[in-house]
N, C-alpha and C positions, 0 to 999 in steps of 0.2 A: 679544242686544244690546238695550240700553234705547232706547226711543223716547219722546220728550217732546213735549208741545204746550203752547203758551201760551194760557190762557183769559182773554179780555178780557170781563168781565161787567158788563152794565148801564150802560155808559158811553154812555147815550142823552141826547139834548139836554135833555129834560125833567128827567131825574135830575141831570145836571150842573148845570142851572140851579137846582134845588132845594137841592143840597148845596154848591154853590159850587165854584170851581176849586181852592181850597185850596192856596195857595202853590206854584204851579207843578206841580200834580198832572198835568195833561194832558201837559206837557213830559216829566215823568219816565216816564209811561206810554208815550208815544211812543218814548222811548229804549229801553224794554223791548221794545216791538214791533219796532223796527228791529234790536235785537240778536238777537231770535228769528229774524227773517227772514234776517239775515246768517249765522246758524248753521244755516239751512235747517230750522228748527223750525216746524211748522205753527202758524199763528195762527188761533184759533177764537174768534169773537165770539159772545157769548150775550146775547140781548135778551129782555125781557119784553114780550109782546104778546098781545092778546086779540081775539076776534071782537067786532063791534059789539054793544053791549048787555051784554058781559061774561058770556055764559052759562056760562063755565067756572068762575065764582066763586060758591061756595055762600054762603048767608047765614050759615052756621056758621063761615066762615073769617074770623077776626077781623083778620088782616093784610091781606086783600084786599077785604073787603066794602065798604070806604069808596070804592071806585071808582065805585059807583053806576051811573047810566045815561048818564054822559058819554062822551066819546070818548077818555078817557085810555088811552094805550097800545094803541090800535087802529090800523088802517091809515090812518084819517082824521086821526090825531093827529101833527102835525109833531114833537112832543116825543118820539115813539117812535123817531125816526131815530137812528142811531149818530152821535155827535158828529163833526163834519167834521174836527176836528183829529187824529183817530185813525181815520179812515175805512178800511174794509177794502179790500183789493185784490182783483182777480178770483180769485186763487188761494186766498184766505182763505175759510173756511167761516163761515156765520152760522147759529146755532142759536136757535130760538125756544122759550122756556119759558113756563109758565103758573103756576108755583108759585115758592117761594123758592129751592129748590135748582135748579141748572142741569140736573139729571138728570130731574126730575119734569116730565112733560108735554112732553118733548122727545125727540129721537133722538140726544142727545149720546153715550150709552153705545154705541149701535150704530156711530156714526161713529168713535169712538175705537178700538173693538175691530176694526173693518174695516181700520183703518190700523195696527193692531198697536201702538197707543200705550199705554204702561203707566206713564207719568209725567206729571203735570200741574203746571204753574206757574200759580198763581192770582193774578189781579189783578182789581180792579173796585170798584164802589160798591154796596153798603156792606159794610164789614168785618163788621158785626154781622148782616147779612142774607144776601145771596147768597154771599158769600165763605165765611162760617162754615158755612152749610147745605150748600153744595157740597163743602166740605172734609170734613165729617162723612160724607156719603154716599160720596164718592170713597174715603175711607179704608175704609169697609165693603165697597167693591167692589175693594179691594186695589190701588189705584193708588198709586204713589210720589208724594209731594206736596211742593211748595215753595210758600210764600206770599211774594210780594214786598211787604213792608210798605210801601215807598215808592210802590208802584203800586196800593195800596188806599186807600180813603177812607171815612170815616164822618162822619155829621153831628156826632157827639160825639167830639172829639179824645181825651178821656180813655178812652172806650170802646174806641177804636182802639188806644190805647197799651196798655191792659190786655189786650185780646183778641189782639193780634198775637203776642206770645210764647206765649200759650196755644194758639192754633191751630197755630202752628209746632211747639210742643212735642208736640202730639198727632198730628202726621203721622208715618207710619212712616219 
């Protein structure tokens, strides 16, 4: 029997503030979360978070090295909190990642396999970042995949429009 989980990735205050709410994005995402809960599908939140000073970030990492010595996405950063409009419930899991893919630097794969989850429904910010990277790795790990285009957001609407059918077409 197939077991699915909904991944809600990087919908943190600072990221939503930077990307904008995008024509009802949070309301659409909340609808997907409520539908998953009604279907008794596990909801797993994925957040990006680092230790103070970002020791996990190599100077060679072009995507992350701009974090510098600030508090961005650390425990001290209020912007690292999951947006209150889609806040997790006690039964939901929260996974912390330190790279673009939700699998790298996290225990996501362990949690999924322990729960015998073999299918993922992907949502989050940004389509060209965590969603695409997670989808690629999940595909290599043999998960069944669905991307909810209306529950994903990217800073560039054209990039989102182009990538969404591509990532959906590459999922098994």
